C-alpha positions in Angstrom: 142.5 61.3 77.5 143.3 60.7 73.8 143.6 56.9 74.5 140.3 56.9 76.3 138.6 58.7 73.5 140.0 56.2 71.0 138.8 53.3 73.0 135.3 54.7 73.4 135.1 55.4 69.7 136.2 51.9 68.6 133.9 49.3 67.2 132.0 46.7 69.2 134.7 44.2 68.4 137.1 45.9 70.8 137.3 44.7 74.4 134.3 46.2 76.3 134.9 48.9 78.8 133.7 48.0 82.3 132.5 50.5 85.0 132.3 49.3 88.6 129.5 51.0 90.5 130.4 53.0 93.6 128.3 54.8 96.2 126.4 57.7 94.8 126.6 56.5 91.2 123.5 56.5 89.0 122.8 55.3 85.4 122.6 59.0 84.4 125.9 60.0 86.0 127.6 56.9 84.5 126.2 57.6 81.0 127.3 61.2 81.3 130.8 60.2 82.3 131.3 57.9 79.2 129.3 60.0 76.7 126.6 57.4 76.0 122.9 57.4 76.5 121.0 56.0 79.5 118.9 53.9 77.1 122.0 52.3 75.5 123.6 51.7 78.9 120.5 50.0 80.2 120.0 47.9 77.2 123.7 46.8 77.1 123.4 45.5 80.6 119.8 44.0 80.4 118.5 46.5 83.0 114.9 47.6 83.2 113.6 51.0 84.2 113.6 51.2 88.0 116.2 48.5 88.5 118.5 49.6 91.4 122.3 49.7 91.0 124.4 47.8 93.6 127.8 49.0 94.9 130.4 46.8 93.2 128.1 46.0 90.2 130.0 45.8 86.9 128.4 47.5 83.9 129.6 47.2 80.4 129.8 50.6 78.6 128.5 50.4 75.0 130.3 52.2 72.2 128.9 55.6 71.4 127.4 54.4 68.1 125.8 51.2 69.6 122.0 50.5 69.7 120.2 47.4 70.8 119.1 46.5 67.2 122.6 47.1 65.8 121.6 50.3 63.9 123.2 53.7 64.3 121.5 56.0 66.9 119.0 58.5 65.6 119.3 61.8 67.4 115.8 62.7 66.5 114.4 59.7 68.4 117.0 59.3 71.2 115.2 59.8 74.5 118.3 61.3 76.0 118.5 64.1 73.5 118.4 67.5 75.1 115.6 69.8 74.1 117.9 72.6 73.2 121.4 72.9 71.9 124.0 75.0 73.7 124.1 77.4 70.8 120.4 78.2 71.1 120.7 79.5 74.7 120.9 83.3 75.2 124.2 84.6 76.5 122.6 85.6 79.8 121.7 81.9 80.5 125.1 80.5 80.2 127.1 83.4 81.6 129.0 83.1 84.9 128.2 85.5 87.6 129.6 89.0 86.7 132.7 90.4 88.4 130.8 93.0 90.3 128.8 90.3 92.1 132.0 88.7 93.6 131.7 90.5 96.9 132.2 89.5 100.5 131.0 90.9 103.8 132.2 90.5 107.4 130.0 89.3 110.2 130.0 92.8 111.6 128.7 94.2 108.3 126.0 91.6 108.2 125.0 92.0 111.8 125.0 88.2 112.2 127.0 85.1 111.3 124.7 83.4 108.8 126.4 80.1 109.4 125.8 80.2 113.2 122.7 82.2 113.9 121.2 82.7 117.4 118.8 80.0 118.6 115.2 81.3 119.0 114.0 78.3 120.8 111.4 75.8 119.7 108.2 77.8 119.7 105.1 75.6 119.6 107.2 72.6 118.6 108.7 69.5 120.2 112.4 68.9 120.0 113.8 66.7 117.3 112.4 63.2 117.2 114.1 60.4 115.2 110.8 58.6 114.5 111.0 58.9 110.6 112.7 56.2 108.7 115.4 58.7 107.7 116.2 62.0 109.5 114.2 63.5 112.3 111.1 65.7 112.7 109.6 68.3 114.9 105.7 68.5 115.5 103.5 71.0 117.2 103.1 70.1 120.9 99.3 70.2 120.3 97.1 70.7 117.3 98.3 70.8 113.7 95.9 68.1 112.6 92.3 68.4 111.2 89.4 66.6 112.7 89.7 64.0 109.9 93.4 63.5 110.7 94.9 65.6 107.9 98.2 67.3 108.5 100.8 69.2 106.4 104.5 68.4 106.2 107.6 70.0 104.8 110.6 67.7 104.2 113.9 69.6 104.2 117.2 68.2 102.9 120.6 69.5 104.2 121.1 71.8 107.1 118.2 70.7 109.4 119.3 72.8 112.4 119.8 76.1 110.8 116.5 75.7 108.9 114.7 74.8 112.2 115.8 78.1 113.6 114.0 80.0 110.8 111.0 77.6 110.8 110.0 78.1 114.4 109.9 81.9 113.9 106.8 81.8 111.6 105.3 78.3 111.7 103.1 76.7 114.3 101.2 73.7 113.1 103.0 72.2 110.0 105.4 69.3 110.6 109.0 69.8 109.7 111.2 66.9 108.7 115.0 67.5 108.5 117.3 65.1 106.7 121.2 65.4 106.5 123.1 62.8 104.5 126.5 64.3 103.9 128.3 67.0 102.1 127.8 66.3 98.4 124.5 65.8 96.5 125.4 62.2 95.6 124.1 60.5 98.8 120.8 62.5 98.6 120.3 61.6 95.0 121.0 57.8 95.4 119.1 57.4 98.7 115.8 58.6 97.1 116.3 57.1 93.7 114.1 54.2 94.8 110.4 54.9 95.2 110.4 52.5 98.2 112.7 54.8 100.2 110.4 57.8 99.9 107.3 55.8 100.6 108.9 54.4 103.7 109.7 57.9 104.8 106.1 59.1 104.3 104.7 56.1 106.1 107.0 56.7 109.1 106.0 60.4 109.2 102.3 59.5 109.3 103.0 56.8 112.1 104.9 59.4 114.1 102.0 61.9 113.9 99.5 59.2 114.7 101.4 58.2 117.8 101.9 61.8 118.9 98.3 62.9 118.5 96.6 59.6 119.6 94.4 59.7 116.5 93.5 56.3 114.9 93.9 57.6 111.4 96.0 60.4 110.0 97.2 61.3 106.5 99.4 63.9 104.8 97.3 66.6 103.4 99.9 69.0 101.9 103.4 68.0 101.1 106.4 70.2 100.3 110.1 69.6 99.6 112.8 72.1 100.5 116.6 72.0 100.2 119.7 74.1 100.8 123.0 73.4 99.0 123.6 69.7 98.2 120.1 68.7 99.4 118.7 69.4 95.9 119.8 65.9 94.9 117.0 64.3 96.9 114.5 66.7 95.4 115.7 65.8 91.9 115.3 62.0 92.6 111.8 62.4 94.2 110.5 64.6 91.4 111.6 61.9 88.8 109.1 59.5 90.3 105.7 60.4 88.7 103.6 59.3 91.7 105.5 61.6 94.1 106.0 64.5 91.7 102.2 64.6 91.5 101.8 64.5 95.3 104.3 67.3 96.0 102.6 70.7 96.1 105.6 73.0 96.8 109.4 73.1 96.2 111.8 75.5 97.8 115.5 75.5 96.7 117.8 77.8 98.6 121.1 78.3 96.6 121.2 74.6 95.9 120.4 73.9 92.3 123.6 72.6 90.5 124.3 70.5 87.5 126.9 69.5 85.0 128.5 72.2 83.0 127.9 70.5 79.7 124.7 71.9 78.4 123.1 68.7 77.0 123.7 67.0 80.4 122.4 70.1 82.2 119.1 70.1 80.4 118.6 66.5 81.1 119.5 66.8 84.8 117.4 69.8 85.3 114.4 68.2 83.5 112.3 67.4 86.7 112.9 71.0 88.0 111.8 72.5 84.7 108.6 70.4 84.6 107.8 71.5 88.2 108.6 75.1 87.4 106.2 75.1 84.4 103.4 73.8 86.7 104.2 76.5 89.2 104.2 79.2 86.5 100.7 78.0 85.6 99.6 78.2 89.3 99.2 74.5 89.7 102.2 74.2 92.1 104.5 76.5 94.1 108.2 76.9 93.5 110.9 79.2 94.9 114.5 79.2 93.9 117.3 81.4 94.9 121.0 81.7 93.7 124.1 83.3 95.0 127.0 84.5 92.8 129.4 81.8 93.9 131.3 80.2 91.0 131.9 76.6 91.8 134.8 74.5 90.3 133.8 72.0 87.7 130.1 72.4 87.6 127.4 74.9 86.9 126.7 77.7 89.3 123.3 78.3 90.8 123.1 81.5 88.8 123.3 79.5 85.6 120.8 76.8 86.6 118.2 79.3 87.9 118.6 81.3 84.7 118.2 78.2 82.7 114.8 77.5 84.5 113.7 81.0 83.8 114.6 80.7 80.1 112.7 77.5 79.9 109.6 79.4 81.0 110.2 81.8 78.1 111.1 84.6 80.6 114.1 86.7 81.6 115.2 87.9 85.0 115.0 91.6 85.7 117.6 93.6 87.5 116.7 94.5 91.1 118.1 96.7 93.9 119.2 95.5 97.3 116.6 96.0 100.0 116.9 96.6 103.7 114.8 93.5 104.2 117.3 91.2 102.6 118.4 88.9 105.4 121.9 88.3 106.8 123.7 90.8 104.5 122.3 89.4 101.2 122.0 91.9 98.3 119.3 91.3 95.7 120.5 91.7 92.1 117.8 90.0 89.9 114.4 88.5 90.2 111.7 86.7 88.2 108.1 86.0 89.0 105.5 84.1 86.9 102.4 82.6 88.4 103.5 80.7 91.5 107.1 80.4 90.3 109.6 82.9 92.0 113.3 83.2 91.5 115.7 85.5 93.4 119.4 86.2 92.7 121.9 87.7 95.1 125.5 88.9 95.0 128.2 87.4 97.2 130.7 84.6 96.6 131.7 83.3 100.0 130.6 80.7 102.6 128.6 83.2 104.5 126.7 84.2 101.5 125.8 80.6 100.8 124.6 80.1 104.4 122.6 83.4 104.3 120.2 81.9 101.8 118.8 79.9 104.7 117.7 83.3 106.0 115.3 83.5 103.0 113.4 80.5 104.3 111.4 82.4 106.9 109.9 84.9 104.5 109.1 82.2 101.9 107.3 80.3 104.6 105.5 83.3 105.9 104.5 85.0 102.6 103.8 81.9 100.6 103.6 78.5 102.2 101.7 79.5 105.3 99.0 81.3 103.2 98.9 78.6 100.6 98.5 75.6 102.9 96.6 77.2 105.7 97.7 74.4 108.0 95.8 73.5 111.1 97.1 75.7 113.9 99.5 74.3 116.4 99.9 75.1 120.1 102.5 74.8 122.7 102.3 72.4 125.6 99.8 73.1 128.3 101.5 74.5 131.5 100.4 73.0 134.7 99.2 75.4 137.3 101.2 75.6 140.5 
């Protein structure tokens, strides 16, 4: 580690350090790894904003004091400078989940296994259809589209089948798209880093609805993004694209907002979520985030990231008591509400607690999304008379 530090701190006359791009890498993650700015990394390799990285591509890592014009970097003007220093954050923002939150419950105590819940069927919906460019979707058998061809869609990342079980309990006309790309957030982040990938997805969803309904023209009226666990990586990449960040009306993150432990990197990585949270707090968008009390190895817990968002809104979570309505054995410990931004924190530090956050989806849909969107009603298939 000492040798690496010396090499990175050496002058530009030293042999350049080369990084070979692998699957899931981004300019931000590479810059974070070597302690340089994205601006410097892009300039050193003659990359323009939006240029995609290719697996196997070799990038030269600039020295930490390097700038394109040869001058020393100015922290006040560096576009990668975090908005706050770690010292300015209150203790409750950076604190790990408290010892009393490190609880576990058995399936018997919960009344259900959150990671394998009973299947309620499909309601008014079709079974999964692989029509989208990525993932699959379910549509109402009939209805769900306005006379003019407008329809609403929620795109969910990670855990499409458990989410579907909650979805069909309360929704009837809104289209649900489910996308699973692996275990970690890397594949989600890298897949949707390019605007073309998300555009292709939206186009394919519209084409699927057009084919299903037989209408000549259809369009997405309301658009939402939801994610559980690692799926947040896709939401982050999409919200970094101004065109699509503007289009998205609602974001739901179920125990899935993580980031690096280093505070400057955390503030940069969470930037698109902070921007969206601020719009939700002003009632322009809708956002719901939840956190468990799991302490992950090597990166920030969802407790820290959600508290970071709240602090950016100039707020502070208030303590709350567990309620009988908390699903799948979850126990509420804190909450925060401002405008259309809502955060909920729960105790519990095991796998079942993580899965149980999917149980929150049903109420978020029922209480918020369904009322907010007022989607065209969907119906089941007509049954033929015998």
